[in-house]
N, C-alpha and C positions, 0 to 999 in steps of 0.2 A: 303821120308818125313814122319815124325810122324804126326798124326792128333791131337795131344795134345799140347796145348800151354798155357802160362800164359796170354798173351795179343794178341789179333788179331786186327790189324789196317787195316781198309778198305780204300784204296786210298794212293798212294805214291806221293801226291802233296806237296804243301808248308808246311802245318801243319803235314801231315803224315810222311814226311821224318824227320822233326825235332823230332817228337815223337819216331820214329823208332830208331834214334840215342840215345836219352836220356833214353828210357826204356830199351835198350839193354846194357847200360853201366855196369849194374850189371850182371855178368855172370850167376847168378841164374835165371834171367828172360828169359824165352823162348818166343820170339816175332815172330809173323808171320805178314807179310805185303802182302796184296792181291791187285794187280793192274791189271786193265783190259787192259791197254795199253802195249806197248812193249818197245824196247830199244830206248835210246835217242842218240845213237851214230850217228855221221854224221854231215857234215858241215852246213846243213840247220838249225839244232837246235843250234849247238855250236858256229856258227859265228854270233856275235851280229847284224851286218848290214843286215843279211838275215831274220830278224824278221818277215817280212810280209809273208814268205812262210809257216812255220809250222802251223800257226793258220788257214791257208786255205787248209790244207791237211787232207783228211779223215783218213790217217794213224795216225795222231797225235791229231786229234780234234774229239770230240764227235759229232759234226755237229748239235748242237741244234739251233733252231731259235724260235723267239717269235711267238705267235698267231698274226693275223693281229691286229695292234695296233690302237684302235679306234680314238685316238687323233692325229695320224700321217697319216691320210688318208688311213688307212688299210695296211700300210707297215708292212712287217715281218722283224724284225731286227735279224741279226746273233748274236748268243750267244755262242762264242767259249769257250770250256773248254778242258783242256789238257787231252788227252788219251794216256799217255806215262809216263815213269819214270820221276819223277819231277813234274808231273801234269801241271797245268797252268804256273808254274815257268819255264817250258821248252818251252813254246810257247808265253810268254808274251813279252811286250816291254822292260823288264828289268829295268824299272824305279823304284827307291827305295824311298818310302815316308813312314815315320812312321805314319803320321796322326798328327793332332794338339792335344796338351795337353788337350784342352777343350772337344775333342771328347770322351776321356776316362772318364773324369769327368761326362760327360753326360751319358755314359753307366752306371756309378755308380748310378746316379740320377734315371735312368730307372729301377733299381733293380738289376744290376750286381755288387753287393757289393764285394769289394776287387779288382775291375778292374779300379779304378781311375788312373790318370796319375802317381801319386806317386807310385802306385803298379806296373804298366807296364813298367815304365822307366828302372828299374833294369834288366828286361828281354830283353829289346831292347839292353842294354849294353852287356848283356851276349851273344846275338846272333851275334853281329856285329864285323867285323874287318874293321874299318873305315880307309880309306886312305885320309887324308886331312880334316877330320871333326873337329868340335869345341872341343877343349880339355876339359875334365871333363864332357862333355855331351854325349860322344860317346864311344862305346866299341872298344877296339883295339886288342883283341885277340880271338874273337868269330869265328865261322866257316864261317859266311857269309861275303865275301869280298864285300865292297862297295866303289866305286871310282868315280872320276869325269872324264869328257872327256878332250881331248887335246885342245879343242876350236880352231880347225884348221881353222875355218871360221870366218871372221870378223863380220858376221851377229849375231853370238851368243853374242858377246860383245855389238853390236848395240842394241839388244833387252834389255839388262840390262841397258844400258845408257839411252835408251828412257824411260824406267820405272822411272829412277831417274829424268829425265828432266820433266816428267809428274807429279812429286811430290810424288812419292812412295818411300819408303825406300828400302835399299838393305840389304839382309840378307846374312851373310857370311856362314851360314849353316842352311838351312830350317829344317833339322832334328835335330838341336841342340836347343839352347835356344829360338830362334825366327824363327817362320815359315813365318810370314808376310813379304812380300817384293819380290824383284826380286833377283834371285840367280842362281848359277851354279847348274845344275841338277845332281843328283847322279844315278849311275847305278850298277846293280849287275853283274859286269864284272870283271874277274880276269885273268891277264896275257893274255889278248886278247880273252878270252873265256867267253861265257855265264856262269855265276855262279849261276846255278839253285839250288833249294833245294836238288836235287839229287847229284849234284857235291859237295855241301857244307856238307851235312849230310849223305845221304843214302849210297853213295859208300864207304866212309871210314868205316862206321858202318858194312857194309856187310862182312868185313874181320873177324868179330866176329862169332864164331861157333853157338852162341845162337840166331842169327837173320836170318830168312828165308824169301826170297822174291819169290812170285809166280806171274809171268807175265801172261797176257792173262786170268785172272780170273774174271769172271762176277759174282758179289755177287747178289744172288737172294733174300735173306732175312736173317734177324737175327733170330737165333733159340732161342725161349723163353719157359722156363718151369717154371710153378708156379710163374710167375711174375719176373723171372730172366733170363737175357741173358746168354746162355750157349755156344754159338758158332755161326757159320754162315754156310749157305748153298751156295755153289758157283759152277759155271759151268766152266770147263776148258777142252780144247781138246775134246769137244763133250760129256763129261760125267759130271754128277752132283755129287759133293762130299760135305762132311761136315768136318769142322774143329772145334775143341772144345777149349773153353777158360776157364781155371780154375779161372781166376780172372776177366778179363773184355774184352768186345768187344768195340772198339772205331771206330766210323764212321768219316772219314776225306775225304769224297768222293765228296766234292764241295757243293755249295749252291743249285745246281740242283739235284745232285744224293743223297746227304745225306737225304733230306726229302723224296725223292722217295723210298729209301731203308727202312726208318722208316715206311712209309705208306704200303709198300709191306709186312712189318713185323707185321702189325696190330696196329701201333702207329700213330694216326692222327685224323682228324675229323671223328667221328664215322659214321655219316650218309653217307658220301662219300665212306668210306671203305666198309660199308655194301652194298651199291649199286653195288659195284664191286665183292661182294661175298667174301670179306676178313674178317676173324674173328677179332673182335676188342679186342686188348690186353689193350690198354690205349687210352682213348678219349682225345686227345690233339688237340684242334682246331687250335693252332698256327703252327702246322707242315705244311710247304708249304706257310704260309701266310707271310706278312711283307716283301715281295720281294722288294729289292731296287737296284738301279744301278746309275751310272753317265752317263749322256749324254754329248756329246760335238759337237761343230761345228768346221769345218776347215775354218778359215778366211784367204784368200789367196791374196797376193800382188805380182804384177810383180816386178822383179828385173832388174834394168837398167845395172848392171854389170854382166858379164858372170862368176860368182863365185859360183853359187849354185850347188847342187848335180845333177842338170839337165845335166851338161856336162858329167856326168858318166852314163847317162841313155841310154847306148848302149852296145851291146854285148861285144865289144872289151874292153871297160873300166871295165865292170863288171868282165870279165875274169881276167883282170890284178889285180883288187882289190881282187878277190877270190884267185888268186895265191899268192899274197903277204901275205894274211891272212893264207893260208894253210901252207906256208913254214916258216913264221916268226911270225905269230899271231900279226901282226902289220898293220898299215895303216887304211884306212877308214872302212875296214871290222871289225875292233876291237871296233867299237863304235855303239851304237844304234841310234846315231845322234840327240838324245834329250839331248842337253848339256846346255841349259839354260831354266829357267822356272820362274814362279811367282805365288804367293798366295796373293790375294788381297781381300778387302771387297767391297761388292756391294754398300753399302750406310752407312751413319752415323747411329749409333745405332745398328749396327751388331758388336758383340764383337770380333769375330775372323774371319779369311778369309773364304769366302764362294764361291770364284771363283779360279779356277786353270788354269794356262797356261802351255802347253808344246810348246816350240818353235822349229821349224824345218827349216833348210836352203834349202827348197825344197817345191814346191807346187805339192802335190801328194795325191792320196787316201791312207788311212791307209793300205788297203789290197795290196797296191803296183800295182794295176791293171791299173791305168791310171794317167799319169802326166798331169798337166796343160801345155798348149803350152808354151814352152820356159822357161826362167829362172824366178824363183819366190821363195817366202818364205811363211811360214804359221804359224799361231798360232792355236793350238787346245785349245779351251776354253769352259768351261761349269761350271754351278753352282754345288756346292759340296753337298748341303743338300736339295734336292728336297723333297717336301711333298707327292709326288705320291707314291703309294704302289701297288704292284701286288701280284701274287701268282704262285706257282708250284702245279699242280694237276696231279694225275694219270689219264691215259686214259684207262688203262687196268690192270688186275692183272698179266699180262705177263711181267716178268722183262726185256724182250728184247724190249718192246715198249717204245718209247720216251714219257716223260711226256709232259703235256700241260704247256707252260710257257707264262704268260701274265704279262708284266711289268706295263701296264697301264700308260705308259710314258705320261707326260705332261697333266695328268688328273687334276692337281691342277692349278688354275688360276695364282698363284704366279710364277709358272715355266715359263710362257710366259713372264712375266715382267722381271724375272731374266735373261732370254736369250737375250731379247732386250737390257738390260743393258750391258751384256757381249759384244755384237756386238759394241755398241756405245763406251764403254770404250776401246775396242781393236782398233777401228778406231783412237781414240785420241792418243793411244800409237804409232801406226804406223805413225802418222802425226808429231811426234817429230823430232827435228833437227838431232838426231843420225841416222835416216833412210834417211835423205835427199840425201846422195850420192848414195843410192841404190833404192829409191822408184819409182816404175812405177805406172801403173794404178791398181786399185783394181780389182782383178780377180773375187773374190767371197766374198760376195754377189754381188758386183758391185755398182758403185756410184748411179745408178738409184734406188736402193732399200733403201728407207729412212723412209717412214711412218711406224707406228706401224703395219698396215695391211700388208704392203709389207714385213716387217721383219718377221712377223708371218708366212707368206706364205713360205719364205725362210727357216725358222726354221722347219716347218712341213715337207718340202721336203728333207732337207739336214742333219738334226740332226742324229748323229750316236751314238751307244753305245760305251762307253769307256771300255767295257768288265769288269765291276766291280760288278757282281751280288753278293748279300749277304742278310743275315737277315732272312732266311726261317726256321731256328730252333732257334728262338730268346732266348738268355740268359736273365734270370730275376728271380724275387722272386718266390719261390715255390708256393705261394698262388695266383699268377697271372695266370688266366686261359689261357692267350695267351703265357705264357712262355713255352718253350719246354725243355730247360735245366736250371738247377740251376747254381749258380755262381761257382760251382766246375765242370761244364760241364756235370753233370749227367742228363740223361733223366728222367724227372719227371714221376713217376708212374711205372718205370721198374728198377730193380736192375741190377748192373753189366754192364750197357750200357752208353756210353758217346758219345757226338758229339763234335768234335774239328776241326773246319775250319771256313771259312768266313760266313757260314750259322748261326753261333751263335751271330754275331754282332747285338746288339739291334738296332743300327743306323749306317749307312755307315760312314766311316771315311773320313777325308780330304785327298784326293789323291788316289794313286794306292794301291791295296789291298794286294800285295804279302808280303810286310813287316809286316803289322798287322797279316796276316794269319800265318806267321812263328812265330811271337811273341806269338800268341795264342797257337801254338803247344808247344813252350818252357814252357810257364807258366802252361798249362794244365798238362804237364809231371810231374811237382812237385805235383800237386793235385793228380794225379793218383798214384804216388809213395808214397803218404802220407808224403811228405817232408814239412817242414816249408817253406812258401814262402820267397823269397829273401827280405831282409829288405827294407821297403818303403823309397823312396827318399824324401829329403826335398828341392830339387831344384825348384826354382820358374821360370816358363816359362815367356817369355815376352808377354805382352798384350799391344797393342797400348794405351797409356795413354789418348788419345783424342778420343777413339772409339765412345763415346756417341755423340760427336758433329761433327766429321770429317770422311769423307769416306777414306781419305788417310793421 
């Protein structure tokens, strides 16, 4: 391996894989990708239904967790991040959500000029190969295959019907013109396999002679000379090495590791860095700040008919599903089982959805460790735009030490009201006629939990992360002291260095973050290569005409 490259990308995750592919399209560009994790080969990652395994395996997960969260009774919440080729797109739930059009217009209002919906929509179309999406709104020949499930279980349809009966609309494609409503959920699965960013982008690109991937590489810091990033120092196989970047170093190491690497390199809050004996290159107080996430509750209902996934909760059935998947890439193993969903508004006066549902025909913990007794179904529900903010901080100048992560979950009083609303709206949906043939008792929280205080107690004890951390290297105007990168993703105060991953989101998007992270990698590639951005779209997304006066 030569130690001289044009571009060095740190992290082979959702954005990193997209950039590796786009930057290496020109054979003149020598591109190096450094990834600490290893291979993604094997059924536990590639089989969609096995999704609860890789995110709980130290082989594939960085193993981060939050500090004791003060508003959740001191609970530490798991913060899984992919440590493998494909990054978190190789261990996630494979749910594909672009985000709402208003999310990106909000980014632009917050200083990320050129990142409004009209600017990002063309990049979503470029990255997608949509199967069954809304014509004219979706891409049909991009590298990322996006499909819908087979809806093998009648409960998927019951959930959508119940939403309609409760007075909500139905969206034929929540990634198209209209997000609001009940819909079929989309997944990044192709021909029965998890379609991670590695499968979509990185593996095809690795056939090019000008793209080099080094696995097992722990990046220690960015090398900076006279205010310019010139390369990176990394550890591999027990030795410390350097690689030089003639043009740019690009961090795409996640919303936890990108700020960590910046701070180890002397870019961050000056006083904190000085306390750890790190020489300050650029005083950027926004590095590690603005940490955001989605929280969710699993609201569980017993099912009176033996039709849920519980009947497969035994070794014999799991082996059968596994064999069918291994040999034919078909059957229950080929779906993440999140096949219907909803995006609704919590109250009148909210312009666009602020609550998301994932529906599952099974009552189980997300990590797959414990099933509720017997047949049941559940809705994962949570508010999309919490006002709570946390931070990522260094604990040491040693790159091997984990950073301190505090989300400060539920620190804003509105969060409690929003979650109580989520529970009450879900109960109303489960009480509709469509669920009558299936509805047993409420397993969780249980009928006895009704008052605000009782609901708050349940929330405090049971709320879980949806694993969507972002925002820690916020994109914004150059003159905003809390911005870390400008709208071209360039780190403010250092030449030749960019950050391109979910850490640059000024505000968390509506839904799961894999789609927006890949979009950011696609759009940033054009900025890095000095190309004109794709022409802005003039398509008008649907906003509920009665949003000011009606909740649904």
